[in-house]
All heavy atoms as a GROMACS GRO file, in nm:
protein
  634
    1MET      N    1  22.824  18.694  15.839
    1MET     CA    2  22.904  18.618  15.933
    1MET      C    3  23.027  18.711  15.955
    1MET      O    4  23.094  18.764  15.872
    1MET     CB    5  22.955  18.489  15.871
    1MET     CG    6  23.009  18.394  15.960
    1MET     SD    7  23.042  18.232  15.887
    1MET     CE    8  22.896  18.137  15.925
    2ALA      N    9  23.067  18.721  16.087
    2ALA     CA   10  23.180  18.802  16.129
    2ALA      C   11  23.313  18.737  16.079
    2ALA      O   12  23.314  18.614  16.071
    2ALA     CB   13  23.175  18.831  16.279
    3GLU      N   14  23.405  18.819  16.062
    3GLU     CA   15  23.538  18.766  16.014
    3GLU      C   16  23.596  18.658  16.115
    3GLU      O   17  23.656  18.561  16.066
    3GLU     CB   18  23.638  18.883  15.999
    3GLU     CG   19  23.768  18.848  15.938
    3GLU     CD   20  23.753  18.795  15.790
    3GLU    OE1   21  23.670  18.841  15.715
    3GLU    OE2   22  23.836  18.699  15.755
    4MET      N   23  23.585  18.677  16.238
    4MET     CA   24  23.631  18.582  16.332
    4MET      C   25  23.563  18.452  16.316
    4MET      O   26  23.625  18.341  16.321
    4MET     CB   27  23.616  18.633  16.474
    4MET     CG   28  23.664  18.538  16.586
    4MET     SD   29  23.841  18.514  16.580
    4MET     CE   30  23.883  18.629  16.706
    5GLU      N   31  23.431  18.454  16.292
    5GLU     CA   32  23.353  18.327  16.276
    5GLU      C   33  23.392  18.257  16.152
    5GLU      O   34  23.406  18.137  16.139
    5GLU     CB   35  23.200  18.355  16.269
    5GLU     CG   36  23.150  18.395  16.403
    5GLU     CD   37  23.011  18.459  16.386
    5GLU    OE1   38  22.974  18.510  16.293
    5GLU    OE2   39  22.932  18.428  16.482
    6ILE      N   40  23.422  18.334  16.041
    6ILE     CA   41  23.470  18.271  15.917
    6ILE      C   42  23.606  18.207  15.935
    6ILE      O   43  23.624  18.099  15.882
    6ILE     CB   44  23.473  18.386  15.803
    6ILE    CG1   45  23.328  18.435  15.774
    6ILE    CG2   46  23.537  18.332  15.679
    6ILE    CD1   47  23.320  18.544  15.683
    7ARG      N   48  23.690  18.270  16.006
    7ARG     CA   49  23.825  18.211  16.028
    7ARG      C   50  23.801  18.090  16.107
    7ARG      O   51  23.877  17.983  16.086
    7ARG     CB   52  23.916  18.309  16.101
    7ARG     CG   53  23.985  18.402  16.008
    7ARG     CD   54  24.095  18.483  16.077
    7ARG     NE   55  24.048  18.614  16.081
    7ARG     CZ   56  24.044  18.696  16.188
    7ARG    NH1   57  24.094  18.657  16.303
    7ARG    NH2   58  23.993  18.817  16.186
    8ARG      N   59  23.718  18.080  16.212
    8ARG     CA   60  23.700  17.960  16.286
    8ARG      C   61  23.641  17.851  16.200
    8ARG      O   62  23.682  17.735  16.207
    8ARG     CB   63  23.606  17.983  16.411
    8ARG     CG   64  23.680  18.033  16.524
    8ARG     CD   65  23.592  18.034  16.645
    8ARG     NE   66  23.581  18.176  16.691
    8ARG     CZ   67  23.483  18.225  16.766
    8ARG    NH1   68  23.386  18.153  16.793
    8ARG    NH2   69  23.491  18.351  16.797
    9PHE      N   70  23.548  17.882  16.117
    9PHE     CA   71  23.485  17.790  16.030
    9PHE      C   72  23.594  17.730  15.929
    9PHE      O   73  23.598  17.608  15.912
    9PHE     CB   74  23.376  17.853  15.942
    9PHE     CG   75  23.296  17.755  15.865
    9PHE    CD1   76  23.177  17.708  15.912
    9PHE    CD2   77  23.340  17.711  15.740
    9PHE    CE1   78  23.100  17.618  15.835
    9PHE    CE2   79  23.262  17.622  15.666
    9PHE     CZ   80  23.142  17.577  15.715
   10LYS      N   81  23.673  17.815  15.870
   10LYS     CA   82  23.780  17.766  15.783
   10LYS      C   83  23.878  17.675  15.860
   10LYS      O   84  23.919  17.565  15.804
   10LYS     CB   85  23.866  17.879  15.726
   10LYS     CG   86  23.791  17.958  15.617
   10LYS     CD   87  23.874  18.066  15.556
   10LYS     CE   88  23.816  18.143  15.446
   10LYS     NZ   89  23.894  18.249  15.396
   11ALA      N   90  23.911  17.706  15.981
   11ALA     CA   91  24.003  17.627  16.058
   11ALA      C   92  23.943  17.484  16.083
   11ALA      O   93  24.009  17.385  16.083
   11ALA     CB   94  24.037  17.689  16.185
   12LEU      N   95  23.816  17.490  16.107
   12LEU     CA   96  23.746  17.363  16.140
   12LEU      C   97  23.724  17.275  16.022
   12LEU      O   98  23.750  17.154  16.022
   12LEU     CB   99  23.612  17.393  16.215
   12LEU     CG  100  23.538  17.274  16.267
   12LEU    CD1  101  23.615  17.199  16.368
   12LEU    CD2  102  23.401  17.322  16.325
   13TRP      N  103  23.673  17.335  15.914
   13TRP     CA  104  23.622  17.262  15.797
   13TRP      C  105  23.722  17.269  15.677
   13TRP      O  106  23.700  17.194  15.575
   13TRP     CB  107  23.489  17.309  15.753
   13TRP     CG  108  23.387  17.280  15.859
   13TRP    CD1  109  23.328  17.367  15.943
   13TRP    CD2  110  23.330  17.160  15.895
   13TRP    NE1  111  23.246  17.309  16.029
   13TRP    CE2  112  23.231  17.176  16.002
   13TRP    CE3  113  23.347  17.028  15.847
   13TRP    CZ2  114  23.168  17.076  16.057
   13TRP    CZ3  115  23.268  16.926  15.908
   13TRP    CH2  116  23.186  16.950  16.015
   14GLY      N  117  23.818  17.358  15.681
   14GLY     CA  118  23.919  17.369  15.574
   14GLY      C  119  23.882  17.443  15.452
   14GLY      O  120  23.938  17.438  15.349
   15CYS      N  121  23.761  17.511  15.461
   15CYS     CA  122  23.718  17.594  15.349
   15CYS      C  123  23.621  17.705  15.406
   15CYS      O  124  23.577  17.699  15.514
   15CYS     CB  125  23.652  17.509  15.244
   15CYS     SG  126  23.504  17.429  15.307
   16ALA      N  127  23.594  17.790  15.312
   16ALA     CA  128  23.504  17.899  15.357
   16ALA      C  129  23.364  17.847  15.359
   16ALA      O  130  23.325  17.746  15.300
   16ALA     CB  131  23.512  18.013  15.251
   17PRO      N  132  23.279  17.919  15.437
   17PRO     CA  133  23.139  17.865  15.452
   17PRO      C  134  23.066  17.843  15.317
   17PRO      O  135  22.999  17.748  15.296
   17PRO     CB  136  23.062  17.981  15.534
   17PRO     CG  137  23.174  18.038  15.616
   17PRO     CD  138  23.298  18.030  15.518
   18MET      N  139  23.080  17.938  15.224
   18MET     CA  140  23.002  17.923  15.099
   18MET      C  141  23.056  17.805  15.015
   18MET      O  142  22.984  17.731  14.953
   18MET     CB  143  23.018  18.053  15.011
   18MET     CG  144  22.912  18.064  14.911
   18MET     SD  145  22.743  18.060  14.976
   18MET     CE  146  22.661  17.960  14.861
   19GLN      N  147  23.192  17.787  15.026
   19GLN     CA  148  23.253  17.665  14.960
   19GLN      C  149  23.190  17.534  15.012
   19GLN      O  150  23.163  17.443  14.942
   19GLN     CB  151  23.404  17.665  14.974
   19GLN     CG  152  23.479  17.778  14.897
   19GLN     CD  153  23.616  17.774  14.928
   19GLN    OE1  154  23.656  17.784  15.041
   19GLN    NE2  155  23.703  17.781  14.821
   20TYR      N  156  23.175  17.539  15.144
   20TYR     CA  157  23.123  17.420  15.212
   20TYR      C  158  22.979  17.392  15.171
   20TYR      O  159  22.938  17.279  15.136
   20TYR     CB  160  23.130  17.438  15.363
   20TYR     CG  161  23.076  17.322  15.446
   20TYR    CD1  162  23.158  17.213  15.462
   20TYR    CD2  163  22.950  17.327  15.503
   20TYR    CE1  164  23.111  17.094  15.534
   20TYR    CE2  165  22.900  17.219  15.576
   20TYR     CZ  166  22.981  17.105  15.593
   20TYR     OH  167  22.946  16.998  15.664
   21VAL      N  168  22.900  17.497  15.160
   21VAL     CA  169  22.758  17.482  15.124
   21VAL      C  170  22.753  17.431  14.977
   21VAL      O  171  22.671  17.342  14.942
   21VAL     CB  172  22.686  17.624  15.129
   21VAL    CG1  173  22.550  17.612  15.066
   21VAL    CG2  174  22.661  17.654  15.276
   22ASN      N  175  22.838  17.491  14.891
   22ASN     CA  176  22.843  17.438  14.750
   22ASN      C  177  22.880  17.301  14.738
   22ASN      O  178  22.830  17.225  14.654
   22ASN     CB  179  22.929  17.533  14.659
   22ASN     CG  180  22.857  17.652  14.613
   22ASN    OD1  181  22.736  17.655  14.605
   22ASN    ND2  182  22.929  17.757  14.583
   23GLN      N  183  22.975  17.254  14.819
   23GLN     CA  184  23.016  17.110  14.821
   23GLN      C  185  22.900  17.024  14.863
   23GLN      O  186  22.879  16.920  14.795
   23GLN     CB  187  23.138  17.089  14.909
   23GLN     CG  188  23.265  17.145  14.860
   23GLN     CD  189  23.381  17.137  14.961
   23GLN    OE1  190  23.360  17.115  15.078
   23GLN    NE2  191  23.500  17.153  14.911
   24LEU      N  192  22.826  17.062  14.962
   24LEU     CA  193  22.706  16.988  15.000
   24LEU      C  194  22.602  16.976  14.891
   24LEU      O  195  22.546  16.875  14.858
   24LEU     CB  196  22.644  17.046  15.129
   24LEU     CG  197  22.723  17.038  15.253
   24LEU    CD1  198  22.653  17.106  15.369
   24LEU    CD2  199  22.748  16.893  15.288
   25ARG      N  200  22.583  17.093  14.822
   25ARG     CA  201  22.484  17.097  14.711
   25ARG      C  202  22.531  17.000  14.604
   25ARG      O  203  22.441  16.941  14.538
   25ARG     CB  204  22.476  17.239  14.662
   25ARG     CG  205  22.406  17.337  14.757
   25ARG     CD  206  22.399  17.470  14.705
   25ARG     NE  207  22.320  17.561  14.786
   25ARG     CZ  208  22.320  17.696  14.775
   25ARG    NH1  209  22.398  17.756  14.683
   25ARG    NH2  210  22.247  17.767  14.857
   26LEU      N  211  22.664  17.012  14.571
   26LEU     CA  212  22.709  16.928  14.460
   26LEU      C  213  22.710  16.778  14.494
   26LEU      O  214  22.675  16.700  14.407
   26LEU     CB  215  22.851  16.972  14.427
   26LEU     CG  216  22.868  17.104  14.354
   26LEU    CD1  217  23.008  17.157  14.356
   26LEU    CD2  218  22.807  17.098  14.218
   27GLN      N  219  22.734  16.746  14.615
   27GLN     CA  220  22.728  16.607  14.656
   27GLN      C  221  22.580  16.559  14.643
   27GLN      O  222  22.547  16.445  14.600
   27GLN     CB  223  22.774  16.590  14.806
   27GLN     CG  224  22.918  16.604  14.809
   27GLN     CD  225  22.970  16.616  14.953
   27GLN    OE1  226  22.892  16.603  15.049
   27GLN    NE2  227  23.093  16.637  14.974
   28GLN      N  228  22.483  16.640  14.684
   28GLN     CA  229  22.338  16.605  14.673
   28GLN      C  230  22.306  16.583  14.526
   28GLN      O  231  22.236  16.498  14.489
   28GLN     CB  232  22.254  16.711  14.748
   28GLN     CG  233  22.104  16.687  14.725
   28GLN     CD  234  22.060  16.551  14.790
   28GLN    OE1  235  22.116  16.498  14.881
   28GLN    NE2  236  21.948  16.497  14.738
   29SER      N  237  22.356  16.679  14.443
   29SER     CA  238  22.318  16.674  14.304
   29SER      C  239  22.375  16.544  14.240
   29SER      O  240  22.313  16.481  14.150
   29SER     CB  241  22.367  16.797  14.226
   29SER     OG  242  22.509  16.807  14.220
   30ALA      N  243  22.492  16.510  14.282
   30ALA     CA  244  22.556  16.393  14.225
   30ALA      C  245  22.476  16.263  14.263
   30ALA      O  246  22.451  16.174  14.183
   30ALA     CB  247  22.703  16.371  14.281
   31ARG      N  248  22.420  16.262  14.388
   31ARG     CA  249  22.333  16.154  14.430
   31ARG      C  250  22.210  16.142  14.349
   31ARG      O  251  22.168  16.035  14.300
   31ARG     CB  252  22.290  16.160  14.581
   31ARG     CG  253  22.400  16.113  14.668
   31ARG     CD  254  22.353  16.105  14.819
   31ARG     NE  255  22.327  16.236  14.883
   31ARG     CZ  256  22.406  16.312  14.930
   31ARG    NH1  257  22.539  16.288  14.940
   31ARG    NH2  258  22.367  16.434  14.983
   32GLN      N  259  22.146  16.268  14.320
   32GLN     CA  260  22.030  16.273  14.243
   32GLN      C  261  22.057  16.226  14.089
   32GLN      O  262  21.971  16.160  14.027
   32GLN     CB  263  21.963  16.406  14.253
   32GLN     CG  264  21.909  16.428  14.386
   32GLN     CD  265  21.832  16.570  14.386
   32GLN    OE1  266  21.777  16.614  14.292
   32GLN    NE2  267  21.847  16.635  14.509
   33LEU      N  268  22.168  16.269  14.043
   33LEU     CA  269  22.203  16.233  13.904
   33LEU      C  270  22.217  16.079  13.890
   33LEU      O  271  22.174  16.026  13.788
   33LEU     CB  272  22.336  16.294  13.855
   33LEU     CG  273  22.321  16.451  13.828
   33LEU    CD1  274  22.467  16.517  13.819
   33LEU    CD2  275  22.245  16.474  13.708
   34ALA      N  276  22.271  16.019  13.994
   34ALA     CA  277  22.290  15.874  13.990
   34ALA      C  278  22.171  15.794  14.014
   34ALA      O  279  22.161  15.678  13.972
   34ALA     CB  280  22.401  15.836  14.099
   35THR      N  281  22.075  15.853  14.088
   35THR     CA  282  21.964  15.768  14.126
   35THR      C  283  21.829  15.805  14.062
   35THR      O  284  21.726  15.741  14.087
   35THR     CB  285  21.947  15.775  14.281
   35THR    OG1  286  21.919  15.911  14.326
   35THR    CG2  287  22.065  15.723  14.352
   36THR      N  288  21.821  15.924  13.989
   36THR     CA  289  21.696  15.958  13.925
   36THR      C  290  21.718  15.979  13.776
   36THR      O  291  21.833  15.999  13.731
   36THR     CB  292  21.640  16.092  13.988
   36THR    OG1  293  21.711  16.201  13.943
   36THR    CG2  294  21.635  16.080  14.134
   37ASP      N  295  21.610  15.992  13.704
   37ASP     CA  296  21.613  16.034  13.568
   37ASP      C  297  21.561  16.180  13.549
   37ASP      O  298  21.529  16.217  13.438
   37ASP     CB  299  21.525  15.940  13.481
   37ASP     CG  300  21.593  15.805  13.467
   37ASP    OD1  301  21.716  15.792  13.462
   37ASP    OD2  302  21.521  15.701  13.467
   38ASP      N  303  21.557  16.256  13.657
   38ASP     CA  304  21.507  16.389  13.645
   38ASP      C  305  21.598  16.473  13.563
   38ASP      O  306  21.716  16.448  13.560
   38ASP     CB  307  21.504  16.450  13.789
   38ASP     CG  308  21.401  16.377  13.886
   38ASP    OD1  309  21.321  16.297  13.834
   38ASP    OD2  310  21.410  16.409  14.002
   39PRO      N  311  21.539  16.568  13.496
   39PRO     CA  312  21.621  16.662  13.408
   39PRO      C  313  21.736  16.726  13.493
   39PRO      O  314  21.705  16.760  13.612
   39PRO     CB  315  21.519  16.764  13.361
   39PRO     CG  316  21.384  16.701  13.371
   39PRO     CD  317  21.398  16.604  13.488
   40ILE      N  318  21.852  16.743  13.430
   40ILE     CA  319  21.958  16.811  13.502
   40ILE      C  320  21.914  16.949  13.550
   40ILE      O  321  21.958  16.988  13.659
   40ILE     CB  322  22.086  16.808  13.411
   40ILE    CG1  323  22.134  16.669  13.391
   40ILE    CG2  324  22.191  16.898  13.472
   40ILE    CD1  325  22.240  16.650  13.287
   41SER      N  326  21.844  17.019  13.475
   41SER     CA  327  21.804  17.162  13.515
   41SER      C  328  21.719  17.147  13.644
   41SER      O  329  21.723  17.241  13.730
   41SER     CB  330  21.732  17.232  13.405
   41SER     OG  331  21.612  17.153  13.367
   42ALA      N  332  21.631  17.044  13.654
   42ALA     CA  333  21.551  17.033  13.774
   42ALA      C  334  21.635  17.002  13.896
   42ALA      O  335  21.616  17.054  14.013
   42ALA     CB  336  21.440  16.933  13.760
   43ILE      N  337  21.741  16.918  13.874
   43ILE     CA  338  21.823  16.883  13.984
   43ILE      C  339  21.905  17.004  14.029
   43ILE      O  340  21.922  17.035  14.146
   43ILE     CB  341  21.923  16.767  13.943
   43ILE    CG1  342  21.834  16.634  13.927
   43ILE    CG2  343  22.030  16.750  14.045
   43ILE    CD1  344  21.915  16.527  13.870
   44ALA      N  345  21.953  17.082  13.933
   44ALA     CA  346  22.025  17.201  13.966
   44ALA      C  347  21.941  17.295  14.046
   44ALA      O  348  21.987  17.348  14.153
   44ALA     CB  349  22.071  17.270  13.836
   45GLN      N  350  21.815  17.317  14.006
   45GLN     CA  351  21.734  17.412  14.081
   45GLN      C  352  21.701  17.353  14.223
   45GLN      O  353  21.715  17.429  14.316
   45GLN     CB  354  21.601  17.426  14.004
   45GLN     CG  355  21.507  17.526  14.066
   45GLN     CD  356  21.383  17.545  13.984
   45GLN    OE1  357  21.342  17.462  13.904
   45GLN    NE2  358  21.316  17.659  14.002
   46ARG      N  359  21.671  17.229  14.232
   46ARG     CA  360  21.646  17.165  14.360
   46ARG      C  361  21.764  17.177  14.454
   46ARG      O  362  21.734  17.193  14.579
   46ARG     CB  363  21.604  17.014  14.346
   46ARG     CG  364  21.459  16.995  14.345
   46ARG     CD  365  21.436  16.845  14.372
   46ARG     NE  366  21.517  16.748  14.307
   46ARG     CZ  367  21.480  16.688  14.181
   46ARG    NH1  368  21.368  16.723  14.126
   46ARG    NH2  369  21.562  16.603  14.134
   47CYS      N  370  21.882  17.174  14.405
   47CYS     CA  371  22.002  17.175  14.491
   47CYS      C  372  22.058  17.316  14.513
   47CYS      O  373  22.159  17.337  14.573
   47CYS     CB  374  22.111  17.089  14.426
   47CYS     SG  375  22.068  16.918  14.436
   48GLY      N  376  21.975  17.418  14.463
   48GLY     CA  377  22.010  17.553  14.504
   48GLY      C  378  22.082  17.642  14.406
   48GLY      O  379  22.137  17.738  14.436
   49PHE      N  380  22.105  17.587  14.280
   49PHE     CA  381  22.184  17.660  14.180
   49PHE      C  382  22.085  17.736  14.101
   49PHE      O  383  21.987  17.688  14.048
   49PHE     CB  384  22.266  17.566  14.096
   49PHE     CG  385  22.377  17.495  14.176
   49PHE    CD1  386  22.353  17.372  14.241
   49PHE    CD2  387  22.497  17.564  14.186
   49PHE    CE1  388  22.455  17.318  14.311
   49PHE    CE2  389  22.602  17.499  14.260
   49PHE     CZ  390  22.582  17.384  14.322
   50GLY      N  391  22.118  17.864  14.075
   50GLY     CA  392  22.031  17.955  14.004
   50GLY      C  393  22.011  17.927  13.857
   50GLY      O  394  21.908  17.963  13.798
   51SER      N  395  22.122  17.873  13.794
   51SER     CA  396  22.111  17.839  13.653
   51SER      C  397  22.175  17.712  13.622
   51SER      O  398  22.277  17.674  13.681
   51SER     CB  399  22.174  17.951  13.577
   51SER     OG  400  22.316  17.937  13.574
   52PRO      N  401  22.128  17.638  13.523
   52PRO     CA  402  22.190  17.507  13.487
   52PRO      C  403  22.334  17.527  13.438
   52PRO      O  404  22.425  17.438  13.465
   52PRO     CB  405  22.097  17.454  13.381
   52PRO     CG  406  21.970  17.524  13.401
   52PRO     CD  407  22.003  17.665  13.455
   53HIS      N  408  22.360  17.636  13.373
   53HIS     CA  409  22.497  17.662  13.326
   53HIS      C  410  22.591  17.673  13.440
   53HIS      O  411  22.704  17.613  13.434
   53HIS     CB  412  22.496  17.790  13.235
   53HIS     CG  413  22.635  17.817  13.193
   53HIS    ND1  414  22.704  17.757  13.094
   53HIS    CD2  415  22.722  17.923  13.225
   53HIS    CE1  416  22.822  17.806  13.076
   53HIS    NE2  417  22.835  17.906  13.157
   54TYR      N  418  22.556  17.759  13.541
   54TYR     CA  419  22.646  17.771  13.653
   54TYR      C  420  22.660  17.634  13.732
   54TYR      O  421  22.768  17.605  13.778
   54TYR     CB  422  22.584  17.873  13.749
   54TYR     CG  423  22.672  17.901  13.876
   54TYR    CD1  424  22.791  17.962  13.869
   54TYR    CD2  425  22.622  17.857  13.996
   54TYR    CE1  426  22.866  17.979  13.987
   54TYR    CE2  427  22.692  17.878  14.128
   54TYR     CZ  428  22.816  17.937  14.110
   54TYR     OH  429  22.889  17.961  14.224
   55PHE      N  430  22.552  17.564  13.745
   55PHE     CA  431  22.560  17.435  13.806
   55PHE      C  432  22.657  17.343  13.734
   55PHE      O  433  22.742  17.277  13.791
   55PHE     CB  434  22.417  17.367  13.811
   55PHE     CG  435  22.424  17.218  13.845
   55PHE    CD1  436  22.459  17.171  13.964
   55PHE    CD2  437  22.385  17.136  13.741
   55PHE    CE1  438  22.468  17.037  13.991
   55PHE    CE2  439  22.386  16.996  13.773
   55PHE     CZ  440  22.430  16.950  13.890
   56SER      N  441  22.645  17.334  13.594
   56SER     CA  442  22.737  17.250  13.522
   56SER      C  443  22.879  17.291  13.539
   56SER      O  444  22.963  17.207  13.546
   56SER     CB  445  22.694  17.254  13.374
   56SER     OG  446  22.567  17.198  13.347
   57ARG      N  447  22.905  17.422  13.541
   57ARG     CA  448  23.038  17.471  13.559
   57ARG      C  449  23.093  17.418  13.698
   57ARG      O  450  23.206  17.370  13.706
   57ARG     CB  451  23.044  17.619  13.542
   57ARG     CG  452  23.191  17.670  13.531
   57ARG     CD  453  23.199  17.813  13.499
   57ARG     NE  454  23.193  17.890  13.623
   57ARG     CZ  455  23.122  17.997  13.644
   57ARG    NH1  456  23.053  18.051  13.548
   57ARG    NH2  457  23.117  18.062  13.761
   58LYS      N  458  23.017  17.450  13.796
   58LYS     CA  459  23.063  17.408  13.937
   58LYS      C  460  23.076  17.258  13.952
   58LYS      O  461  23.173  17.217  14.013
   58LYS     CB  462  22.966  17.465  14.042
   58LYS     CG  463  22.962  17.621  14.049
   58LYS     CD  464  23.097  17.684  14.051
   58LYS     CE  465  23.151  17.697  14.194
   58LYS     NZ  466  23.278  17.768  14.201
   59PHE      N  467  22.980  17.179  13.890
   59PHE     CA  468  22.992  17.035  13.897
   59PHE      C  469  23.117  16.989  13.835
   59PHE      O  470  23.191  16.905  13.880
   59PHE     CB  471  22.863  16.975  13.824
   59PHE     CG  472  22.850  16.831  13.856
   59PHE    CD1  473  22.773  16.792  13.960
   59PHE    CD2  474  22.917  16.736  13.788
   59PHE    CE1  475  22.754  16.657  13.990
   59PHE    CE2  476  22.902  16.598  13.804
   59PHE     CZ  477  22.821  16.560  13.912
   60HIS      N  478  23.152  17.045  13.713
   60HIS     CA  479  23.275  17.001  13.637
   60HIS      C  480  23.405  17.038  13.725
   60HIS      O  481  23.493  16.960  13.730
   60HIS     CB  482  23.278  17.068  13.505
   60HIS     CG  483  23.388  17.024  13.412
   60HIS    ND1  484  23.512  17.074  13.419
   60HIS    CD2  485  23.386  16.914  13.327
   60HIS    CE1  486  23.580  17.002  13.333
   60HIS    NE2  487  23.512  16.910  13.281
   61GLU      N  488  23.398  17.153  13.788
   61GLU     CA  489  23.513  17.190  13.869
   61GLU      C  490  23.530  17.090  13.984
   61GLU      O  491  23.640  17.057  14.022
   61GLU     CB  492  23.494  17.335  13.929
   61GLU     CG  493  23.507  17.438  13.828
   61GLU     CD  494  23.468  17.580  13.885
   61GLU    OE1  495  23.457  17.591  14.014
   61GLU    OE2  496  23.467  17.673  13.808
   62GLU      N  497  23.420  17.046  14.042
   62GLU     CA  498  23.426  16.955  14.165
   62GLU      C  499  23.456  16.816  14.119
   62GLU      O  500  23.537  16.748  14.187
   62GLU     CB  501  23.291  16.966  14.235
   62GLU     CG  502  23.290  16.872  14.357
   62GLU     CD  503  23.368  16.936  14.469
   62GLU    OE1  504  23.409  17.049  14.476
   62GLU    OE2  505  23.393  16.855  14.568
   63PHE      N  506  23.398  16.764  14.015
   63PHE     CA  507  23.403  16.626  13.981
   63PHE      C  508  23.476  16.594  13.856
   63PHE      O  509  23.510  16.478  13.828
   63PHE     CB  510  23.265  16.556  13.972
   63PHE     CG  511  23.191  16.559  14.094
   63PHE    CD1  512  23.086  16.651  14.117
   63PHE    CD2  513  23.216  16.470  14.200
   63PHE    CE1  514  23.018  16.654  14.229
   63PHE    CE2  515  23.146  16.482  14.316
   63PHE     CZ  516  23.038  16.564  14.336
   64GLY      N  517  23.523  16.699  13.778
   64GLY     CA  518  23.607  16.677  13.661
   64GLY      C  519  23.531  16.626  13.540
   64GLY      O  520  23.588  16.590  13.437
   65VAL      N  521  23.397  16.619  13.544
   65VAL     CA  522  23.308  16.573  13.443
   65VAL      C  523  23.184  16.655  13.441
   65VAL      O  524  23.146  16.712  13.544
   65VAL     CB  525  23.275  16.421  13.438
   65VAL    CG1  526  23.400  16.334  13.424
   65VAL    CG2  527  23.206  16.391  13.573
   66THR      N  528  23.116  16.657  13.328
   66THR     CA  529  22.986  16.721  13.322
   66THR      C  530  22.880  16.646  13.397
   66THR      O  531  22.891  16.530  13.415
   66THR     CB  532  22.940  16.746  13.178
   66THR    OG1  533  22.914  16.622  13.121
   66THR    CG2  534  23.041  16.830  13.103
   67PRO      N  535  22.773  16.713  13.447
   67PRO     CA  536  22.668  16.633  13.503
   67PRO      C  537  22.614  16.518  13.417
   67PRO      O  538  22.594  16.414  13.460
   67PRO     CB  539  22.556  16.737  13.527
   67PRO     CG  540  22.628  16.872  13.546
   67PRO     CD  541  22.742  16.854  13.447
   68GLN      N  542  22.602  16.548  13.282
   68GLN     CA  543  22.552  16.446  13.191
   68GLN      C  544  22.653  16.328  13.188
   68GLN      O  545  22.603  16.214  13.182
   68GLN     CB  546  22.529  16.508  13.054
   68GLN     CG  547  22.471  16.413  12.951
   68GLN     CD  548  22.434  16.483  12.823
   68GLN    OE1  549  22.473  16.595  12.802
   68GLN    NE2  550  22.381  16.412  12.737
   69SER      N  551  22.783  16.352  13.182
   69SER     CA  552  22.876  16.245  13.174
   69SER      C  553  22.880  16.168  13.305
   69SER      O  554  22.892  16.046  13.303
   69SER     CB  555  23.017  16.305  13.147
   69SER     OG  556  23.023  16.363  13.022
   70TYR      N  557  22.866  16.239  13.419
   70TYR     CA  558  22.857  16.179  13.548
   70TYR      C  559  22.742  16.075  13.547
   70TYR      O  560  22.758  15.963  13.593
   70TYR     CB  561  22.851  16.277  13.654
   70TYR     CG  562  22.850  16.218  13.796
   70TYR    CD1  563  22.967  16.186  13.855
   70TYR    CD2  564  22.730  16.187  13.859
   70TYR    CE1  565  22.963  16.125  13.981
   70TYR    CE2  566  22.725  16.129  13.990
   70TYR     CZ  567  22.839  16.100  14.049
   70TYR     OH  568  22.836  16.045  14.175
   71ARG      N  569  22.626  16.128  13.507
   71ARG     CA  570  22.502  16.038  13.507
   71ARG      C  571  22.522  15.913  13.417
   71ARG      O  572  22.500  15.804  13.463
   71ARG     CB  573  22.387  16.116  13.459
   71ARG     CG  574  22.260  16.031  13.441
   71ARG     CD  575  22.144  16.110  13.402
   71ARG     NE  576  22.077  16.150  13.526
   71ARG     CZ  577  21.976  16.247  13.534
   71ARG    NH1  578  21.944  16.306  13.420
   71ARG    NH2  579  21.921  16.278  13.640
   72ALA      N  580  22.581  15.929  13.308
   72ALA     CA  581  22.604  15.824  13.213
   72ALA      C  582  22.691  15.726  13.277
   72ALA      O  583  22.679  15.597  13.265
   72ALA     CB  584  22.657  15.869  13.079
   73SER      N  585  22.802  15.769  13.339
   73SER     CA  586  22.904  15.674  13.401
   73SER      C  587  22.838  15.597  13.519
   73SER      O  588  22.872  15.483  13.539
   73SER     CB  589  23.025  15.751  13.447
   73SER     OG  590  23.004  15.833  13.559
   74GLN      N  591  22.752  15.658  13.597
   74GLN     CA  592  22.682  15.592  13.704
   74GLN      C  593  22.593  15.489  13.652
   74GLN      O  594  22.574  15.378  13.716
   74GLN     CB  595  22.608  15.693  13.791
   74GLN     CG  596  22.694  15.792  13.854
   74GLN     CD  597  22.799  15.733  13.951
   74GLN    OE1  598  22.769  15.659  14.040
   74GLN    NE2  599  22.928  15.753  13.926
   75LYS      N  600  22.527  15.518  13.544
   75LYS     CA  601  22.432  15.416  13.493
   75LYS      C  602  22.511  15.290  13.429
   75LYS      O  603  22.465  15.184  13.446
   75LYS     CB  604  22.344  15.474  13.389
   75LYS     CG  605  22.253  15.582  13.443
   75LYS     CD  606  22.130  15.606  13.355
   75LYS     CE  607  22.040  15.714  13.411
   75LYS     NZ  608  21.961  15.663  13.524
   76ARG      N  609  22.627  15.319  13.380
   76ARG     CA  610  22.706  15.207  13.322
   76ARG      C  611  22.762  15.124  13.429
   76ARG      O  612  22.784  14.999  13.407
   76ARG     CB  613  22.828  15.266  13.241
   76ARG     CG  614  22.788  15.306  13.103
   76ARG     CD  615  22.915  15.328  13.015
   76ARG     NE  616  23.000  15.433  13.073
   76ARG     CZ  617  22.993  15.560  13.046
   76ARG    NH1  618  22.906  15.609  12.956
   76ARG    NH2  619  23.080  15.651  13.095
   77SER      N  620  22.786  15.175  13.543
   77SER     CA  621  22.851  15.101  13.651
   77SER      C  622  22.751  15.016  13.731
   77SER      O  623  22.790  14.938  13.825
   77SER     CB  624  22.928  15.199  13.749
   77SER     OG  625  22.832  15.283  13.819
   78LYS      N  626  22.626  15.032  13.702
   78LYS     CA  627  22.523  14.957  13.775
   78LYS      C  628  22.485  14.828  13.706
   78LYS      O  629  22.499  14.802  13.594
   78LYS     CB  630  22.393  15.044  13.791
   78LYS     CG  631  22.420  15.146  13.896
   78LYS     CD  632  22.291  15.226  13.923
   78LYS     CE  633  22.317  15.328  14.026
   78LYS     NZ  634  22.201  15.402  14.059
   0.00000   0.00000   0.00000
């Protein structure tokens, strides 16, 4: 992506293109954690994360909890 396009994207969406993609992936993974009993590693892979460890780190950065804790909290609230 050319630098001008990246600047336009940031101006429009408030973040860099890769950050935006990761946010979408993390939102999808959160939905899957809340609605399925699939293994966390399978969800990570389906959502485009190369390793479960990297997925867990990025998920914690975004939501403030681990994927396992998030799943447990979603099940308690139902």
